[in-house]
N, C-alpha and C positions, 0 to 999 in steps of 0.2 A: 504494500500500500504506500509506504514511504517513497519507494523507488519510483513508482508511477507519478507521484506528486512532484518529486524533485526534478524529473526529466525536463518539463517545460521551463523550470527555473534555470536549470543548467544551460539549456539552449539559449535562453534570453541573455544569460550572463556571457556566454561564449560569443554571441552576436554583438553584444555591447563592447566586449573586449576587442573584437576584430575591428569594429567601427572606430574605436579609440586609436587602435594601432594605425589604421589607414589615415585617420585624421592627423595623427602625430607625424606620419611620414610626409604628408603634404606640407605641413607646417615647416618641418625640418628642411626639406629640399627646396621649398619656396625661397628660403633665405640664402640659398647657394646660387652661384653663377651657373650658367649653362655648361661652361667648361668643366666646373667641379662636378656637376651632376653626371655629365657624360663620362668623365674619367672614372667615377664611382661605378657607373654601369659597366664600363669596359673591364673593370677589375673583378666583375662578378657579383656586384651588390644587387641582390634581388629587389630591395626596397627602391633603389634608384630606377630600375626598370619599371616597377609598378608606378612610380611617380611619373615617369615619361609617358607611359601608356595612358594613365588616368588624366593627365593634363592636356594631352593633345588628341586623343582618339575622337572626341566629339566634333572638334573643328575639322578634322580630316574627313570624317563621315559627312558633315554638312557640305564640305567642298565637293566631295565625290557625288553627292546627290544633285548638285547644281550642274554637274557635267552630264550625267546620264540617267539619273532617277531610277536606277535599278538597284533596289535596296539589297537584295540577296547577293548580287555581284559585288557591290561595294563592301559588304560585310566580309565576304570571302577574301577579297583583295586585302582588306585591312588585317584580317587574321593571318594570312600568309606573310604579309610584310612584317608584322610584329614577331611571328614565330621565327622567321629568317633572321630578323634583327637579334633576337635573343640567342639563337643558335650560333651566330657568328660574332657575338659580342667581343670576344677577345681579339678578333681580326679587324675590328672597326678602326678607322683613322680618327684623327682629331676633328672635333666639331665645336665651333664657337657659338653657333646659334641652332639649337635643336629643332625648333619649329621649321625653319627654312630647310634644314636637311631632311626632315621627315616629309615635308611637302614635295620635295624633289624626288625622293624615293617613291612615295605614294603615287605621284603623277606618272612616273615611269611604269610602275607595276599596274596601275589602273588601265593604262593604254595597252598593255600586253593582254590584260583580261578582255578589253574591248575588241581587240583585233581577233582574239580567239572566238569571241561571241559573234563577231561580224561574219566569220567564216561559216558559222552554224546558222545564223539568222541574217539573211540578206537585207532585212529592213532596218537593221541597226546602222545609224549614220555616225561616222567618226567626226570628232570635233575639228580635226585639222582641215577638213574640207570647208571651203568658203560657202558652200551651199548647205551646210549642216544646220539643223534646227536646234540651236543650243539656247533655249529660252531660259531666262533667269527669273527666279522668284526671290526677290530680296528678302532676306530673313530679318534685317533691321536696317535702319537708315545709317549709311556709312558716313565717314568724315567728308567724303566728296559731296554727298547729298546735303549734309548739314551746312556746308560752307557755300556751295554754289546754287543749290536748288531747294532751300529750306521750305519754301512756300508750296512746293509741288506735292501732290499726294503720292503715296507709296505705289499705287497701281500705275500711275502715269510714269513714274521713274522706271519701273520694271519694263514698261512698254518702250520707253526711250532707249534703255540699255539693249533691248532686243533688236533695235535698228542698227546696232553696231555690227561689224564683222565678228565672226567667232573669235579671232585672235584678239581683237580689241576688247571684247567682253571679258575674255579670259584674263587679260592683263589688268583690267579694272578691278575684277574680283580679287586677284592676288594682291594688288597694291592697296586698295582702299578697304576692302572687307577683311582680308586675311592679314593686312599690314606687313607684307613682306617687302624686302628691299628690292631696288632695281636689279641688283646683282643676283639675288635669289630668283627673281622672275626670269632673268636671262638664262639661268641654269635650268629652270623648270621647262621653259619654252624652247630650249636648245638654240639660243642665240649665241653667236660667237663673241659679240660685244655688248657691253652693258648699255651703250648708247642706243642700240636697236630697241631695247625695252623702253627706254625713255621716250624715243620717237613714237613708238606705238601708243604709249599712254597719252602723249601730247596730242596726237591725232584723234584719239578716242575722245579726249576732253573737248577738243574743238568741235567734233561732230555732235557731241551732246549739247554743247552751247547753241549750235546751229538749230538743233531739233527744238529746243525750248524757246529759242527766239522766234521761230516760225509759229509755234503754238501761241505765243504772246501777241503776235502781230494781228 
């Protein structure tokens, strides 16, 4: 009788302890630099790996959903990426900004998945094609929108973004929503020079301004 009554209490206590441990991990590693966290991860620190996963998996998932909106494929891609990352942790090079590195790896892996899917499903359209239908649903108003188009509604902003070329929309997402640097964008989009990423964003901004000027006229 006592054992039956104690089991739920033990489960609750275990869950509470686990939650406290996770919370403590987040607090401890939040105070460290990306370089320190990454070095801990490379040395085999499981807590560092858990922190990296928990901190970045949601934003990687959201980014993936804006590219193809295939939830199962994105989850499979993320799982493979983190499994490979963990498996090869001792072989990883130096990383100064974890988010930028993860986005670069995830982007590469996601397009491998998409290419495989495209072979099996002819209707799947790749992002790299200028004719691709890469519609964006803005999850929140970005800095770009706050500064340039604060009076416009979210639906109108999404519509305007979808009038850009696929590459322009992609660059805008990475810079203003994901807050990556031009250098990181260049790496993700396979540009040889950082200035190519800057030029792409500049042209996208000019196009957006033109779109909203026409609407106001």
